[in-house]
N, C-alpha and C positions, 0 to 999 in steps of 0.2 A: 504494499500500500504506499502510495506516495505521501510525502510530507505535506501536512495541511498548511495553508497560508494563515498565519496569525495576524488578526486584524484588530485594531483599536478604533473605536468610534468616539469622536470629539464633537459634541453638538450641544447647544444650550437648551434644545427642546427635549424634554423627557420622552415625549411621544415618539419623536424621530429616533432617539436612541433605542427605545424599546422595540420599535418596529424593525429597525435595521438589525438589531441583535437577533430578534426572533426569525426574520425572514432569511437573512444571510446565513444563519446557522443551518438552514435546510440544505445548503450546497455542500456536498461531501468534501470539496477541496478547501472550504473556508471554516475557520474557527475564530469566533469573537472572544478575545482574551481579556478585554477591558473596555470600559467606557468612562467618559468624563464630560462635564458640562462646560468646561472652559480650559484654556491652555495652562493656567496656573494649577488647576487641579490635576491636569494631565501629566505634568512634568515628572513627578515621582513614579507614576504608574508606567510611563514609558521606560524609565530606567529599570523598573522592576520586571516588567513583562517582556520587554524587547520585541515589539511587534514587527512583522515583516512589511505591513502596509498600514497606513493611517487614513481614515476618512475624516476630513477636517471641514467644519463649517466656516464660512467667512465672517458672518455677523454674529459676534458673541460678546457678552459683558466681560469686563476686566482686561481682556486682550483679544483683539479680533484675529481672524485667521491669517490675514495678509501680514500682520505684524509678527505673528508667531512663526510663520513659514520659514523665513530666512534664519531665524534663531534655531529652529529645529534642524534645518539642513546643515548648519554649522556644527552643532554639538551632537546631534544624533541623526545623520543623514539616512533617511528612510523614504521610500516611495509614498507620495501623498496623492489621494484623490480628493479634490476640493468639491464641496457642495455649495451651490450658490442659488439665490433667488432668481426669479424670472424677470426682475426689473432691469431697466437699462443700466442702472448703477451696478446691479449685481453682475450683469454680463461683462461690463468693463472690468470689474474686480476679478472675475474668473480669468479673463485674458491676462491680467496683471499677475495673477497667481501662477499661470503657466510660465511667464517670464521669470518669476522668482523661484522656480524649481518644482512646482507641482507637475506630476506626470499626466494626470487626467483631470477633467472638470465634469461636473454633473449637475443637473437641476436638483435643487433641494425641494422635495415634495412638501406640500403644505397641508396641514390639517389631517383629519381622519381619512380623507379620500385616498391617502397613500396606501391604506390597507388593501385597496382594490387594484392598485397599479402594479400587477405582476410583471409587466414588461419593464417598468422602471427598475424594479428589483433585479431583473435579469441583466439590465444594462449596467447597474452598479456592480453586480457580481462580475460581469465581463471586464469592467474597468479595473476592478481589484485584481483580477488575474493578470491583466495586462501590466498593471503597476508592479506586481510581484515578479514578473518576467523582465522588467526593465533594468537597464544598467546605464552607467554614465557613458555617453557617447564621446569618442575621441575624434575631434575635428581640428585639423590644422588650420590656423588663420591664414587668410589671404591678405597680403600686404595692402594696407589702406591706401597707399599712394598708387596702386596699380588698378586702373579702371578698365574692366573688360568692356570692349566696344567693338562695333563692326559696322560696315556700310554695305549698301547694295541690295537691301531688301525693300522692295517698293510696296506701296500701300495696296497694290493690286494683286499681291501674291496670294496663293490659296493654301498656305500652310496653317496648321493649328498645332499648338503644344498642349498636351494633356498631362496633368500631374495628379497623382493620388497619394494620400498619406493618412496615417492614423496616430497611434501613440507616439509622442515625440515629434510629430509632424509640424506642429505650430512653430517650434523653434527652428526646425530644419528648413521650413518654408521661409521663415524670417531671414535666415542666413542666405538662402538661395536668392531671394529677391533683393537683398542688399547688394549683391554682386552681379545682377543682371542689368543690361542696358535697357533704356526705355523704348527702343525702336524695334523690339521683337515682334514677330507675328502674334496674333491673339492667343491667349492662354486660358484654359479652363482647369479649375482646381476642385477636386473633391477631397476635403479634409473631414474625417469623422468628428463630428461635434454636434452637441444638442442644439435644437431650435432656439433661437434668440441670441446665441453666442456667436453665430457665424458673421453677423453684421459687424459686431465689435471687432472680430478677428480680421475681417476684410479691411476695416478702417485702420487697424494697427499696422497691417502690411502696407497699406497705401501711404501711411505717414513716413515709412522708411524705405521707399522704393522709387526708382525712376519710372517704373511701370505704374499705370493707373489701375488700382485694384478696387473692385466693388463686389457686393453680394448679388448673386443672380436670384432675384426675387420673382421674376416672371419670364419675360423673353427679351433677349438682347441680341442685336446684330454684333457679330464678332469682328473687331477691328484691330489692326496692329497697335501695339502699345497699351492694350487693355487686357487685364486679367480678371476673370470672374470666378468667385468662390461659390460653390453649391450651397444653397440654403439648408440649414438643419431641418430635417423632417421631410425634405423633398429631394428626389433624384434630379440630376442635371444631365440632359442629353444634348447632342449637337444635331441640328437639322440643316439640310441644304436650302439655300435661297438663291434667287437668280444671279446675284453678284457676289456670292460668298457663302458664309455660314451664319447660323443663328443658334444661340444656346437657349434652352427652355427648362424651367423648373416644373417638374411634373410629379403628381402624387403617385404613390406605389407602395407595395409591400416591401419590407426590408429584404435585402439580398445579402447573403453572408452575415445575417444579423444586423445589417447596417442600412440606414436611410439618412443621408445620401450614401450611395454605393459607388465605389470606384469601378467595379465591374460594369455597372450600368453605363457609366460615362465612357469608359474605354470601349465597350462594345459599340456604342453609337458612333464614336470617332472612327473605329475600324471600318464600319459599314459606310459611313458618309464621306469621310476624308481620306481613308485608306492610305496609300503610299505617300501622301502629302502631309502626314502627321508625324509627330514626335511624342513618344510616351515616356514618362518618368514615374517610377514607383519608389516612394520613400519609406522611412521607418514606420512600423505599425504592427499591431497584433492581428493574428488571423491570416486568412488567405484571400481577402477581398482584393480584387485587382489582378490576381494571377492569371485567371482565365481570360480576362479582358485584354491584358497585355499580350498574351499569346495570340489572340485574335488580331490585335494591332500589328504584331510582327508578321503574321501570316498574310496580312493585307498589304505589306510592304513598308510599314512604319519603321522609323529608327527608334529603338527602345533602350532605356537605361534603368538599372536597378541600383539602389544605394547599397554599399557594402556593409558587412556585419560590424566591423569595428566602429564605424561612424553612426550606426543605428542605435537608438534607445531600445527598440525591440526589433530584432531581425526575424520578423514573421512574414509579413506581406512580401518584402523583396525576396526572401528565401524561397517562398512558394512560387513566385514568378520565375526565378532562376531555375528551380527544379522542373517546372513545366516546359522550359525552353523559350519562355516569352522574352527574356532579356538578352539583347545582343551584347551589352556591356555592363559590367559590374564595377562601380566606381565609388571611392570615398566622396562624401558630400562636398568637400572643398574643390573637387575636380568636375563636379556636375555642371556648374555654370559654363565653363569652357566647352564641355561636351555638348551642351545644348546649342551654344553658338556655332560650334563646328557642324552640328547636324543641320542647323538652319541654313548655313552657307552651302552645304552639300545638296540639300533639297532645293534650295533656290537656284543653284547652278543647273541642276537636272531639269528644272522647270523651263529654264531659258534655252535648253538645247533644242534645236529644230528637230521635228519628227522625221524619221526616215521615210523616204518615198516608197510607196508600195505599187506593185504592178496591178 
């Protein structure tokens, strides 16, 4: 029998603590070893029980979760799943928590209705398992005085870049977009994240990128220099339009336990864009995106998987590599250059005159 994941719950709501303890204990892989109502109460319990994963509320008396998180990471580094409210303020706090070292974020269920939300419990359990499997990624810095850039990609090109990520992906994407030029072909992104968090995440990417980043809330024409993040709770697909492509947010059942799903996005790109696409799969738990990346490669796309050393969780890239979907496996710091090289290669092939046929 495999070792159980020892989990500690820190939340000021007694109801949330009780329900999390009761419902999560039903999973054979998980053991709730302690609970606390605030970080001050939690400190001695953490040292005593040495949890493998902590679920941490953001809004608490005496010390809030955002204040406690960096202290925890300094003195007792442990994977943390943050629970946040559905408010705009809560969403921004959740994104800040990821920047401060949280592995995952999750909606904080409110009131007694939580008792009936089995899917939310399943999601929290999945995130706990992902957190337990996580590690510190090794990413070599790119010199700040070296700006990656290129020319020759016109606004009329038909290329699309598709990127999928999950656990650890928010910071991987932040690194990636910090080092990408603003004149790239259109980019579509599926990052596993709850509804209401994706808008804040897209805004945070936009603030630190030459590429314009926005949440795909409905339908958007894909244009060079723009990246669209799939909305939490909706799949994102790419459709053909007369002069290019369009992204759509569509309702649907979870695929690989995820909505949005990387597989759904990659499959649409494979069918619609085909050989004029570039696919990238980054750090994440599970297998979402592996089959879709294989479909992209079979359609003629240029495909890249992040390597194990630079991943927080080497799950999704590993599965894509195992299926044969990834043409190249690279550390995160080399992926910006690889994307640019792929764009140049695809752009050049588009400009080649077609061979005459008899």
